[in-house]
VOGU-3710 file (C-alpha; in Angstrom, 3 decimals, decimal comma):
1> xxxxxxxxxx> 68,033/-59,282/72,480  70,541/-57,214/74,492  70,337/-54,398/71,954  66,534/-54,455/72,073  66,499/-54,221/75,860  69,065/-51,403/75,737  66,956/-49,389/73,236  63,847/-49,746/75,410  65,655/-48,824/78,620  67,431/-45,864/77,027
11> xxxxxxxxxx> 64,184/-44,469/75,634  62,406/-44,869/78,966  65,252/-43,227/80,867  65,392/-40,237/78,530  61,638/-39,649/78,792  61,635/-40,195/82,550  64,527/-37,770/83,085  62,800/-35,156/80,918  59,531/-35,475/82,861  61,366/-35,006/86,152
21> xxxxxxxxxx> 63,570/-32,173/84,877  60,570/-30,217/83,593  58,354/-31,245/86,539  55,609/-32,437/84,187  54,150/-35,242/86,338  54,290/-36,891/89,739  53,660/-40,545/90,498  50,234/-39,656/91,932  49,009/-37,960/88,757  46,331/-39,388/86,478
31> xxxxxxxxxx> 47,161/-38,610/82,849  44,902/-38,339/79,808  46,856/-39,445/76,731  45,744/-38,057/73,356  45,842/-41,255/71,284  45,519/-41,040/67,497  46,928/-44,500/66,801  50,004/-43,145/65,059  53,532/-44,051/66,114  54,091/-40,989/68,295
41> xxxxxxxxxx> 50,958/-41,261/70,440  51,265/-45,058/70,742  54,850/-44,655/71,973  53,710/-41,976/74,437  51,077/-44,261/75,938  53,418/-47,257/76,114  56,291/-45,379/77,739  54,110/-43,606/80,324  52,522/-46,920/81,305  55,923/-48,573/81,575
51> xxxxxxxxxx> 57,114/-45,746/83,854  54,246/-46,465/86,223  51,939/-43,536/85,495  48,162/-43,990/85,664  46,963/-43,382/82,119  43,654/-43,191/80,308  43,283/-42,411/76,622  41,131/-40,229/74,361  40,674/-40,643/70,603  39,052/-38,226/68,141
61> xxxxxxxxxx> 37,436/-39,489/64,937  37,041/-36,570/62,554  35,821/-38,773/59,671  37,992/-36,789/57,256  39,736/-39,805/55,669  36,853/-42,205/55,149  37,629/-45,823/56,023  41,103/-44,846/57,197  39,566/-42,821/60,044  37,459/-45,813/61,105
71> xxxxxxxxxx> 40,529/-48,041/60,869  42,398/-45,750/63,254  39,555/-45,849/65,779  39,363/-49,635/65,664  43,120/-49,927/66,152  43,022/-47,625/69,175  40,131/-49,561/70,696  42,025/-52,849/70,299  45,253/-51,389/71,677  43,599/-49,948/74,796
81> xxxxxxxxxx> 41,748/-53,203/75,402  45,000/-55,182/75,237  46,714/-52,715/77,603  43,697/-52,519/79,959  43,502/-48,762/79,469  40,204/-46,901/79,680  39,390/-45,183/76,378  37,080/-42,270/75,495  36,142/-41,750/71,840  34,412/-38,751/70,260
91> xxxxxxxxxx> 33,119/-38,154/66,724  33,410/-34,689/65,186  32,095/-32,950/62,078  35,023/-30,613/61,494  33,846/-29,464/58,072  30,611/-28,070/59,523  32,428/-26,546/62,516  34,937/-24,905/60,164  32,147/-23,322/58,118  30,267/-22,074/61,190
101> xxxxxxxxxx> 33,382/-20,556/62,790  35,128/-19,365/59,600  38,165/-21,600/60,155  40,230/-23,965/58,072  39,322/-27,614/58,621  42,733/-28,155/60,238  42,150/-25,348/62,749  38,573/-26,487/63,356  39,746/-30,024/64,178  42,404/-28,630/66,497
111> xxxxxxxxxx> 39,903/-26,492/68,407  37,429/-29,354/68,713  40,128/-31,761/69,863  41,541/-29,555/72,618  38,133/-28,361/73,813  37,036/-31,969/74,227  40,276/-32,979/75,954  39,865/-30,146/78,442  36,236/-31,046/79,142  37,370/-34,623/79,899
121> xxxxxxxxxx> 40,127/-33,307/82,149  37,696/-31,264/84,199  35,033/-33,986/84,351  37,387/-36,858/85,231  39,988/-35,004/87,289  43,041/-35,655/85,110  46,188/-33,893/86,273  47,397/-33,306/82,738  46,729/-33,994/79,067  49,744/-35,615/77,418
131> xxxxxxxxxx> 50,243/-35,079/73,684  52,923/-36,730/71,578  54,860/-33,866/69,980  58,540/-34,777/69,728  61,782/-33,011/68,868  61,234/-33,269/65,102  57,845/-31,553/65,477  59,465/-28,718/67,408  62,157/-28,294/64,748  59,506/-28,287/61,995
141> xxxxxxxxxx> 57,530/-25,620/63,879  60,704/-23,525/64,233  61,342/-23,684/60,468  57,678/-23,204/59,568  57,481/-19,995/61,589  60,824/-18,843/60,193  59,580/-19,311/56,615  56,265/-17,561/57,281  57,902/-14,722/59,198  57,769/-14,378/62,948
151> xxxxxxxxxx> 59,249/-12,715/66,005  61,460/-14,228/68,655  58,477/-15,947/70,318  57,794/-17,905/67,145  61,320/-19,343/67,234  60,977/-21,013/70,626  59,730/-24,265/69,132  56,858/-26,121/70,776  56,487/-25,419/74,529  56,962/-28,303/76,957
161> xxxxxxxxxx> 53,879/-27,204/78,882  50,929/-25,058/77,908  48,434/-24,913/80,750  47,263/-28,475/81,349  48,859/-29,708/78,094  52,224/-31,459/78,534  54,641/-32,865/75,962  56,851/-35,563/77,547  58,481/-36,597/74,239  60,031/-33,278/73,217
171> xxxxxxxxxx> 63,566/-34,466/73,958  63,343/-37,572/71,717  63,324/-37,770/67,942  60,989/-39,497/65,540  63,725/-42,068/64,907  64,002/-42,755/68,657  60,246/-43,349/68,779  60,270/-45,783/65,862  63,215/-47,691/67,355  61,378/-47,939/70,690
181> xxxxxxxxxx> 58,211/-49,285/69,069  60,156/-51,744/66,935  61,976/-53,019/70,019  58,623/-53,545/71,750  57,159/-55,238/68,696  54,382/-52,639/68,882  52,384/-51,820/65,735  50,746/-48,493/64,877  48,745/-46,931/62,076  49,998/-44,424/59,504
191> xxxxxxxxxx> 48,049/-41,378/58,338  48,431/-41,451/54,555  48,183/-37,637/54,350  51,475/-37,415/56,270  53,171/-39,123/53,339  51,856/-36,646/50,765  54,121/-33,764/49,826  51,322/-31,156/49,599  51,322/-29,096/52,785  54,060/-26,718/53,967
201> xxxxxxxxxx> 54,865/-28,734/57,085  55,165/-31,890/55,032  57,447/-30,093/52,567  59,686/-29,205/55,481  59,533/-32,775/56,801  60,007/-34,584/53,487  62,156/-32,161/51,464  63,873/-29,425/53,459  64,989/-31,293/56,585  66,475/-34,277/54,699
211> xxxxxxxxxx> 68,478/-31,822/52,593  69,625/-29,962/55,724  70,546/-33,256/57,351  72,857/-34,017/54,415  74,700/-30,787/55,162  74,646/-31,303/58,935  73,744/-34,764/60,327  73,097/-33,120/63,709  70,721/-30,497/62,342  67,855/-31,541/64,656
221> xxxxxxxxxx> 70,052/-31,183/67,718  71,465/-27,860/66,457  68,061/-26,303/65,802  66,685/-27,637/69,094  69,583/-26,064/71,002  69,024/-22,773/69,158  65,299/-22,861/69,972  66,087/-23,531/73,638  68,503/-20,597/73,710  65,979/-18,313/72,033
231> xxxxxxxxxx> 63,329/-19,467/74,491  65,457/-18,268/77,390  66,259/-15,052/75,545  62,578/-14,514/74,810  61,789/-14,491/78,525  64,026/-11,425/78,938  62,674/-9,857/75,748  59,029/-10,393/76,732  59,553/-8,732/80,093  60,886/-5,652/78,308
241> xxxxxxxxxx> 58,024/-5,694/75,798  55,467/-5,804/78,604  56,982/-2,656/80,096  56,879/-1,008/76,672  53,203/-1,969/76,211  52,342/-0,173/79,437  54,057/2,962/78,168  52,570/3,069/74,648  49,056/1,616/75,036  46,483/4,158/76,119
251> xxxxxxxxxx> 43,818/1,443/75,999  44,322/-2,321/76,024  40,905/-4,008/76,030  39,744/-7,253/74,468  37,919/-5,426/71,651  40,013/-2,276/71,257  43,606/-1,170/71,754  44,934/2,358/71,258  48,633/3,116/70,737  50,032/6,586/71,400
261> xxxxxxxxxx> 52,313/7,093/68,401  54,755/9,620/69,991  55,208/7,236/72,939  55,771/4,342/70,550  58,395/6,260/68,571  60,226/7,109/71,813  60,849/3,405/72,533  64,299/1,904/71,913  62,854/-0,303/69,146  59,392/0,920/68,100
271> xxxxxxxxxx> 59,233/-1,663/65,309  59,659/-4,528/67,795  57,014/-3,105/70,146  54,534/-2,597/67,300  55,218/-6,119/66,025  54,526/-7,702/69,420  51,240/-5,813/69,738  49,954/-6,544/66,235  51,369/-9,986/65,404  49,265/-11,835/68,042
281> xxxxxxxxxx> 46,200/-10,181/66,482  46,865/-11,889/63,145  48,769/-9,188/61,249  51,746/-10,543/59,315  55,215/-9,031/59,005  54,475/-7,286/55,701  51,310/-5,657/57,055  53,063/-4,507/60,215  55,911/-2,997/58,174  53,378/-1,127/56,032
291> xxxxxxxxxx> 51,619/0,200/59,129  54,891/1,348/60,677  56,104/3,022/57,487  53,120/5,395/57,366  53,092/6,444/61,031  54,630/9,802/60,161  52,399/10,195/57,121  48,864/11,470/56,642  46,247/10,439/59,171  43,341/8,244/58,065
301> xxxxxxxxxx> 45,066/5,149/56,658  43,270/1,880/57,436  44,650/-1,685/57,541  42,521/-4,758/58,175  42,679/-8,518/58,565  39,891/-11,038/59,160  39,266/-9,961/62,773  40,885/-6,574/63,417  41,180/-3,139/61,796  43,979/-0,620/62,445
311> xxxxxxxxxx> 43,280/3,081/61,893  45,947/5,792/61,931  44,035/8,614/63,614  46,259/11,646/64,211  48,661/10,690/67,037  47,021/7,342/67,683  46,799/3,895/66,179  43,312/2,613/66,946  43,090/-1,178/66,757  39,469/-2,298/66,820
321> xxxxxxxxxx> 37,766/-5,672/66,618  35,783/-5,715/63,378  32,630/-6,782/65,203  32,759/-3,592/67,260  33,089/-1,372/64,208  29,736/-2,575/62,898  27,588/-0,918/65,535  23,858/-1,548/65,783  21,207/1,058/64,990  20,479/3,063/68,164
331> xxxxxxxxxx> 16,989/2,681/69,609  15,152/5,777/70,804  12,481/6,177/73,435  10,028/9,015/72,731  8,116/11,075/75,321  6,018/14,226/75,284  5,868/16,829/78,027  4,184/20,205/78,536  6,441/23,156/79,076  5,385/24,444/82,483
341> xxxxxxxxxx> 6,969/25,431/85,780  7,640/21,751/86,614  9,577/21,004/83,454  13,351/20,941/83,678  16,032/20,152/81,079  18,550/17,614/82,347  21,822/17,970/80,363  22,671/14,614/78,828  24,230/13,915/75,391  21,887/10,926/74,983
351> xxxxxxxxxx> 18,708/12,995/75,457  17,306/15,496/72,972  14,680/18,125/73,935  12,797/19,452/70,890  9,833/21,682/70,076  7,094/19,141/69,326  5,099/21,558/67,169  7,834/21,583/64,541  8,310/17,790/64,422  6,651/15,356/62,041
361> xxxxxxxxxx> 5,954/11,880/63,374  7,238/9,211/62,838  10,859/9,885/63,699  13,326/7,907/61,570  16,884/6,901/62,458  19,644/6,338/59,902  23,380/6,693/59,409  24,451/10,127/58,251  25,295/10,458/54,569  27,664/12,576/52,545
371> xxxxxxxxxx> 26,040/15,945/51,894  23,925/15,884/55,078  23,640/19,298/56,722  22,153/20,629/59,920  22,210/23,767/62,036  24,143/22,879/65,212  22,438/24,022/68,408  23,500/27,573/69,265  24,397/28,455/65,662  22,500/30,115/62,829
381> xxxxxxxxxx> 24,185/28,759/59,704  24,147/25,217/58,322  27,144/22,929/58,645  28,050/19,716/56,886  27,821/16,836/59,326  31,113/15,582/57,894  32,797/18,853/58,878  31,119/18,869/62,276  32,396/15,360/63,088  35,870/16,289/61,880
391> xxxxxxxxxx> 35,866/19,358/64,129  34,845/17,062/66,983  37,959/14,978/66,141  35,925/11,866/65,389  37,940/8,944/64,061  36,984/7,217/60,813  35,362/4,402/62,818  33,341/6,838/64,901  32,246/8,769/61,812  31,074/5,612/60,069
401> xxxxxxxxxx> 28,925/4,699/63,055  27,279/8,067/63,644  23,475/8,064/63,367  20,983/10,881/62,975  17,301/11,244/63,906  15,108/12,720/61,186  11,695/14,344/60,948  10,675/13,875/57,355  13,692/14,904/55,277  15,202/17,115/57,974
411> xxxxxxxxxx> 17,822/16,065/60,525  16,660/17,057/64,002  19,416/15,424/66,090  22,929/14,136/65,512  22,407/11,392/68,069  24,636/11,698/71,103  25,926/15,066/69,863  23,714/18,081/69,087  20,161/18,844/68,083  19,363/21,051/65,099
421> xxxxxxxxxx> 18,971/24,636/66,314  15,764/25,080/64,263  13,989/22,513/66,485  15,189/23,852/69,852  12,916/24,796/72,722  12,077/28,532/72,710  9,945/30,874/74,770  7,052/30,092/72,432  7,329/26,318/72,887  4,308/24,718/74,538
431> xxxxxxxxxx> 4,789/20,994/74,027  8,163/19,258/74,161  9,293/16,084/72,392  11,922/14,159/74,358  14,079/11,602/72,529  16,260/9,343/74,661  18,844/6,938/73,337  18,467/3,499/74,914  21,590/2,121/76,548  23,142/-0,968/74,882
//
């Protein structure tokens, strides 16, 4: 009995000290506990209640494990009823969400879970959302990122706080949690997929870490201390990277970023700066190395992932959201005007003034094609549109999204650029066709 009481008190004291040290909660806070029914989340709820915090719980049923999912929900309902804790439950169709948003089912469930938690927080006024990640989870994340390849930020482990999300159990181990629950006589449910050696994280948990523990019984503590040290180091590193970003990024928008290559190469560690710009956009270490290795090579190389495309365009790296690359067909307004003393040409690249007598209606709009030629305004000879766009220093993206307006088989306007000189207004022009590109 004495040992049982000691285990409970020790666990509570460690969690309480961690909460105070990290300033996660105050006694006046109302906490939403993410409750799956597994050992970790059950221990989180029990310890927070025992420390005097006002707790309510939220449970997600993703219906991914058949009867086992329903079993978990029923367990959570019974537990909250016995503890007199208010419970919110939501059902999700993660498979459908994953298909609609082009995500893995795991990522879809994660997005749904945290979006719902945050909506509850805002609606009910919770101070924080407590989730049950513990020290073992942080160590597994450290190793998982190390195996996949990452920068210093990926070796910080799991953060104690991320916005309204807090993790009060990060300084206790899985073994500590199980001992605490056993001492309380508290049951929990087990997700059978966690016992299957089929996912990378489970391989780390079931194979790699036990082997490492044989070599070093304190491996969890050692890796945790290393992650904590790297976390502090990363703060210094990130400050330097932010200064470098300001120096090398000509443009840094949500849908496009442009790196000045000479400025990048002048940095103390251009590879590190490039990594920290591209890695958060989903490019892996191998892709980033390939991009860096060709910076001094021929312009025009393209690298893509599911969301972004990187183009080496002369002295720039243009990083563009794929959705932006696929531009829509420009819409044109068409007007006619008589050429008289009241008519005046207003210079504007999005307006074309043409001799209406030489134009066949209807006007068609299409992307330019290889072999297309026109006579640029002010010139007498024909020019390939490809050469014209190259002379204008258009990037590959800009070239691919260039449209032309046609009268029959003839190009009359490279939209936004130049009209064909053969269709210009002359002294003999009587009626004028005005084409105006609609703004997006």
